[in-house]
N, C-alpha and C positions, 0 to 999 in steps of 0.2 A: 783390116781385121778392129772389128766393133772394140770398142772401150766400154761402154755402157750394158753391162747384161742384164737378162730379163729381170731379174731381184731389181737391181739398182732404178730402173724404169718403174717399176711398180712402187718401188718407196720416193721417187720424185713426185709420183701421182700423188700420192699420200702426203708428203712432207713438206715439198714444195725446195726440198734443197736433195743432193746427191754428192758425194764422196769418190772423186779418182784419185785414189792412193799411187806413189812414188809417178805422179804425174812428169815430173824433171829428174834427169840426174843429182847426183849429189853432185857432184863438180860446179852445176850452177847454183846450187843453192849455197855452197858455200865461199861461191863467189858475188853472189847477191849481199847475204851476209858482213859479208869483206866489204862492200862498197855503202851500205849504209852509216856504217861504223867509221868508213875514211868521209862520206860526204857530210857526217856530222861532226868530225875532227873529235869523237869519243873515244875513250878506252872502256873495250866492253869488259874488261875484268878490274874498273874501279865502279863501284855504284854510285859514287858521291859525284863522278865524270855525268852520269845520265842525265842530272837535271841542272845544269853547267846554265842550258840558255833560258829566258825566260819564254813559253812558249807564242805563238801568235796569237792575235785576236783578229777580229773583222774589223776593229777598231785600229789595232796596231800591229802592221804586218812585215816587222824588221827584223822577225825568224823566219829561220825553215826549219820548223817543224811547230805542230798545233800540240795541246795540251791532252788531247786525243791521240798523240801519238802519230799524225801524220806528218809524211818525211818528203818534202819537197823536190822532187829526183823524180825525172819522168824520161828522159831520153838515154841514157846512160849502156853500153853495150850490156850487161848484164842484165837490165831491164828487159831489154828485145831479145837476150835470148831466150826467156821463159819464154817470153809472149810469138817466138816462131815457133815457139815447140811442137813438132808432130802431133804430139800427141795430147798435148792442149787444145789443139786446134781441131781434132780430132773428136774429144768430148762435147764442144762448142755445136760442132756440126750435128751432131746425131741427139745434140736437143733440140737443134733449131729444124733440124730436117732439109737440110741445104749446105754445101760449102761455101759458096761464096760472100765469106765475113770479112767484116773490117775489125782488129783488135783496138780497145782502148789505151789512150795514153795514159794511165792512170798513175797514181804514185807508189811508194811501200809506206811501211810504218812501222814503228820503233815506240812502241807504249809500254814505258819504265813501271815500276809497282808503285801503287799510290802511296805516299809516308804523309803524315801529319804533319810533320816539319817543313815538308814541301807543298804547302796547299796550293800552291797554282800548278802544280802534277798532280792533283789528288782528284784525278777525273772518275767517276762512277761508271760511265757507259751511259749509253742510251739506247732507244729502240725509235726507229725511225722507217721512215722511205723516200725513197731518191727521186720521188715524182710527186704529183702533186694528185693526188686520191681521190679527186673530187669529176678526176675524166669519166666522161663516158662516151662509148666504153674505155676502157683501158686497155692497152694494146698490151700484148704480150711482150716481155723482154727479160733477159738473165743480169747476175751478177754473177763475180765470181773474186774468189780471194785465193792465194797459194799463201800455205805455211811452209814458211821458211827456216824454223826451226821447232820440232817440237810443244807444244803448246797443253797444259795444262788447263783442266775445265774452271779455275780459279784465275786463269792468267792474262785476262782482259782481252782475250781474241773475241770470235763470232760467237754472236747469240743471235737468236730468232724466235718466234714464233710458231713454231711448226705446223703447217697444213691452213694456214690465216689463208693463204692465197684460197683456199677451195671454200672456206665460212665467210670470207667478207663483204659478199655483197648480201647478207644476209646479215650481217654484223653491221653493217655500216646503217642501217634501216632504223637499230634501237640509238643510234647516236644524235645529239643537238647539232640543230642548223651550223651553231658555229662552232664547230668544232673543228681542232688542228688537225689540218689538212695535211701535215708532214707528220704528223706522229698524234699514233693513237693512245686512245685512254686504257692502260693496260687494267683496269678492272675486268675479272672475268680469264684473263686472258695468263695463260704459262708461259713465260720465256725462258729458254733453254741455253745453254752455253752449250756449245757443242766442239771437245777438243777434240786434238788433231796431232800426226805424226806430222815433219817434216816431208816434204814433197807432196804431201796433200794437197789437192784442187778442190774446193768446196762452191760447185755453184749453186744459187739459190733464183727461185724463180721471182720477179722485181717486186711482188704484190705480198711479198712476203715481210713482214716488221720485224728488220733485224737492226742491228747496230754490234760497236764492237763492248765490251764486257769493262769489270772495276778490276783490274788486276790489284789483286788480294796474294801475292805470289810472291818471292823474291826475285824474280827474274824478269826481262822485258819482254815483252811479245814483237815478235818480228815475223812479218808479211811484205807479202807485195799483191793489190788488185790489182784482177786481170777480171776483162769481159770481150763479150765479140756479141757482133750486132749484123742484120745483114748491111752488103756493101753496097753504097749510094757513089757507087763511080764516076752515073750522069749528074751530079753535083759536086760541078768543077770548086763551088765556092769549100762546101767542108772539104773536099779531098785538098784544095789545096791548102789550107789549113794545117790538116795534119801531116802533110809533105812539108812545109813549110817549116812547123815546130821541129819534126825530127832533124830537120837540116840544119838547123839553126839551135838544137840543143834546148829547147825551151821549152814550156807547155806547152798545150794549144789556148787559144783566147778563152777568158773567163774562169781559168784556177788559178790560183793563188798564185805560184812560182817563187823561185827563190833570191830574195833581195840580194843575196852574195854574189850571183850569176854562175856558181861553181863550175856547172856544167860549160859553160860555153867557155870560159876562162881555160877550162881543163881539158875537156875532150872531146876527140873528133865524134863526125856521125857515125852509129851503130854501123856494123855491117849488117845489109840485109841478105838473108836466104832468098832465094825462087818463093818461098812460102812465104816471109817478111815482105817482099814487096807487095803480094796481093792485099796481105794483111794490112801494110800500111796505106796502100792506093796507088803506088808506086805504078805498078802495073794492074790491066784488069783480069778478070777471072775466066769472061770469056776468051 
């Protein structure tokens, strides 16, 4: 059964993102929220506890969370239960026009409210691309985020420049040769924060300038990043990297990772469904 309606597809074409409500069951969301707080060893009901760590930086990677709220958890069963949910896969397969996809081994997010007395946590958000925008042509791709809790417009969640994937080709002609290829000059561009309900899966076009926002509320933002792309089962090196990361409960190469090795020390490899085995690369789609 199709997940995206005709109206959804029209919205996608115009804006470069689409929201799929109730993408996973409530029990999946509850489990993932519990895991985030357990992993961080924080009391969710004590706001002072949300700032107990120094966030990691490129220079200091001794923490399991960044100032933008990126939580260095990758292979927990709760993450996998959302990744291998059939409705999530169906949504991505409709956008890609194919079902033979691999799921990203991505992280969670817990972005606490910005506070003046906690300057290292006063993250104002960003707008960027997760690609080198000088590529020509820029290949089609998507990214996604699952809202784990209701997220208001001022809560530091997903933000983007709607429709930018349609205007990028003309816009880039107006930019200087030495422009930042990962972060656009926002002059003349409108950034919009996208609020959502718990269980909303937001999928966006990878050329859409995007990021997470400034959490000006009194609640943390909680989310899980999930995306899918065409499977490359014939690429044995890439396939093995993914399978090894799952089996060893660690991030894939080139991701920051948790300096405590909490998943390796406390968790078993996540159980995969038949769909999950294909989404990881344990089994081929053929």
